[in-house]
N, C-alpha and C positions, 0 to 999 in steps of 0.2 A: 641735645643728642637723644632726647625721650621719643622722638618721632623718628622712627627707623621703619622701612620698608624693605621687604624682600620680594626680589624679582628674578625670573629667569634672565642669565646674563645674554646680550646680543653681540653680534659681530663688533661693532663699534665699542664694545665694553673690553677687547682683548686685552689692551693695555692696561686697563684697570685691575682686571682679572690676574694678569701678571705681576704686577705691583703687587697685589696682597700676597700672592702666592710667592714672592720672593721675600716678602716680609717674614712670611711663615718660615721658609727656609733659613734666614737670618735668626729668627727667633729659636729656631731648632739646631742651629750651628751646621746646617746642611748647606752644600753647596748648589747653586740655583742656575742650572745651565737653559733652562727653558727660554726663548724669545718670545716676543709679541708676536711675530709670525707663526712661530709652534703652537701658540693659544689659539690664534685664527684659525690655523690649518686643522687642528685636532679637536677642537670644540666646535667651531663653525663652518668647517669645511663640508665637502659633499658627502663625505661619510663619517660623521663625527665619532671619536673613540671616548669622549665624555661629554659631560654636561657640566654646566656652573650657576650657581644662585649666587646673586649680588646682594647684600646688604647695604642700604643707602641711608644716611643720616638725611634731615631735611634740607642741608646745604648742598646735597649731592655727594659727599664724598662716601667713599668706600669704607665701611667699618666692618665687613664680614665678607667672606667667600666661603662656598661649599663646592668641591669637586667630587663628581660622582659619576658612576658607570654602572650599567645592568649587567647582570650576569646570571646564567641558568644553574639551578642546583639540582641534579637527580636525586639528593639526598631528601630534599624539602620538596621535590617536584614543582617547583616553581621558580620564578624571577627573583633574586636579591639585588640589593644595590650595594656597591662598594663604594664607600665614602673613602677617595684616597687623601682628601685635603680638606680640613676645617681650620678657617682661620678668623679670630674676631680681635679688632683693633683693641689695643690697651684702654683707651678711653671709652670704650664701648663694653668693656669687660664688667661682670656682676650684674648685668642687665638681663640673662637668661637668653641672649642672643645665639649662643652657641645651641641651645636647645631649641630654639625656634627655626633655625637653618636647619637643624636635623629633622625637625617637624615638618619642613617645607620640602626638603629631600624625599621624605617619605611620602609625602600628597603628590610629589612628582612623579615618582616611582610607582605609586598606584595607580595614578591616572595613565600612565603611558604604558606600563607593562604588567599590570595586576600585582606588584612587587608585593611579597610577604615577609620580607627580613633585611635587616641592615647587617652589613659587616664593615669592619674597620681593623686597623692596625694603630697599636699606640706603641712610642718608644718605651723601653725598659725605663731609662732615666728621666722619664716625663712623669712624675707621680701626681701633678696637679690634674693633668690629662687624664690619667687612669681613674683617678678618683671622680672627674666630672662624667666619664662614662660608665663608671659602675654606679653613681648616682641615677644616671639616666635610665638604667637597667640592663646596659650591656653585660654579659657575664664572659668570661675566659672558657675559651674552648681547648681543653689540655689533650684533645684526642687528634689535633692537628697542629703543624707548626709550619708557620710562613717561611719559605724558602725564594731564593731569588738567584736566577742563572743570569748573571752579565759579564759584559767586558770579554776577556780572551775565552771564558768558558763558553759563551754564548756564541762566539766566533767558531770556536772549535766543532759545537753542534752542527753548524753549516756545512762541515766537510764529511758528516756521516754519509749523506744521501737521501733522497725521499721517494725512493721506488717510483719516479715518473711523476709524481705531484708538481702541478705547476698552477702559482697563484693566478687568480684572476680573470 
């Protein structure tokens, strides 16, 4: 387990990425709706909406995953990287793999988009993760609050009209 390599995920890794993210969902008590086909489409399709890094042990098993996306911030005047998911297998914990995955996300974002910061969310009921992120140097941002529009409210927004906007 000491020899762990981190690399960008490839299309043939879609199932491995999804297995890892499913394990993260289970660890967090979340429902996991993503299918391998979703990972293929949204991570490796013609217009990817997220990127993934895989951490693999010497035997090829996946022991960590980071999923991330770029976004532009007018406040920072630069690109940031939103880390949507960070998972480390139980047997690889305590080896600084989470920190190494975040460092690899930083390096990938710096190279691809000249990113200058990372952003993520952590569940209120996950004190171990919060402690890890704070040790890493992440700080609470009390001037903003993470909000989600989903389900019926998301559908209702579609009834408002778009003043002629047409995707595509």
